[in-house]
N, C-alpha and C positions, 0 to 999 in steps of 0.2 A: 590685762595683766602682763603679757609678754612685752608690750610696748613700754610699760612702766619699767620693767627690768632692763630693757635695752637702753632707755634714757638714763637710768641710774648707772649702768655700766659705762656709757659714754662719758658721763660727768666724772665718774671715778677715774676713767682713763685720762681725761684732761687734767684732773688734779694730780694724778700720779706723774704724768709727764712734766707738769710745771714744777712739782716738788723735786723731781730728778734733776731738772735743769738748775734750780736754785742750789740744791745740795752739791751738784758737781762743781759749781763755782766756789762754794764754801769749802769743799774738801780740797780744792786745788790751792786756794789762796789764803786759807786760815785754818786754825785748829778747832773750829766751832763744831765740826762733825767728828764725833768719837767713833771708835770701831763698832760699838754696839748700835749706835744710831745709823751708821752706814749699812749695817746688816739688816736692820729693820726696814729701812727705806728700800734697799735692794730686793728683799724678799717680797715686800708688799707690791712693789712695782713689777717684779717678775710675775707675780700672781695675776695682777691686773692685765699684763701683756698676754699671758696665757689664756685668760678668759676672753679677751678681745679677739685673739687669734682663733679660739674655738668657736666663738660666735660667728666669725667670718667664714670659717671652714664649714660650718653646718648650716649656713644660710644660703638657700638656692638663689635668692635675689642678688647676693654678693657674687656668687659664681657667674651668673649671667652678666653682671656689670663688668667684672674683671675680664671675662672673655670678650665682651663687646669692645672694651677699651684696647685689649690686646689685638683684636682684629683691625681696629681703626689705626693702630700704630704700625702694625706689621703687614697689613694687607693679606694676600693669599699665601705669602711665603713665611712658613713657621720659624725659620732660622734667620730671618732678615734682621740685621741690626740697624737701628736708626738712631743717630746721635741727636739728642735733644738738648738744646741750650738751656741754661739755668734761667734765661730770660724769655723763654718761649711763652707766647700769649695763652696757649691752652695747657701745655704740660710742664711748663717751667716751675721754678720754685714758688712763684706767685701766680701761677697759671689758673685759668678759670675752672679747670677740671680737677685741680688738686685740693679743693676744699674752699672754705670761705671763712672770713672773719678771724677770730682768735686762732684758729688752727693754722692758718697761713703764717702768722707771726711766730707762733710757738714752734712750728716745724722749721722755719728759717733760723731761729735762735738756737734750737737744738742741733741743727745741722752744723752751724758754725762752731758750737760748743764741742760737738763730737770730733770735728776736724782738728780743732785746737788741742783737745785732750789726746787725740791720737798722735799728734806730733810732739807734744810736750810731756807726756807721761814717761817717766824714767823706767828702765828695767830694774825690777826689784823682786825680791823673793816673797815679800808680804802681800797679802791680798789688799790690805788697806793702802798700800802704795799705788795701786791701780784703781782706787775708788773713783776718782774723777772720770776715768775712761769708762768704767762699768756703768756709772750713773748716767753719763751722757749717752752711752749706747742704748741703755734701757729707755730713756726718755725719747730718743730719736726713733727707736723701734715702735714705741707706742704711738707716736705721731704719724708714722707711716701707716700703721694698721688703721688708725682713724681716717686717714686719707683714702685708703682702700674702701673703707666702709662708706665714705661719702660719695663714692662713684655711683652708688645706687640712684642718686638724684639725677645724674646725667644720662644714665642708661636704665630707665625703668624696665622691669620685666613685663613682657606682654601678658595680659590676663586672658584666660580661656573663656570663651562665651558659648 
């Protein structure tokens, strides 16, 4: 039962991130996204992001994988900063440990969308004026959370015997 719920949550997260990416482009370059549609997409995506975050937060296997990846990147120095290139074979944008398949492409597209929305969003008083930035940020956050969840494949938690 728990595996079925996790699979459903991951599929919902993929769908929410993809919808956010499409809606961010539509909100920026056309009037196809109304204020009510923007709010529905934003609330639904934020809810999915919160659920994925909570599932990662309360999953011991995710904690183990994130700590193992952190130790691999920083070594024994907890405050050591290591610059990682976007084209790094393991940890870059299309790196082996960042996920696979559709997640890599989705994360790359959402990263570019987020940067473009960050630069091109005007200062405005209305919430709808920053809709592309909010949607791109939500989609990118969901893709990062899914990438953290996929670290469990590279760093499996040892089982007690």
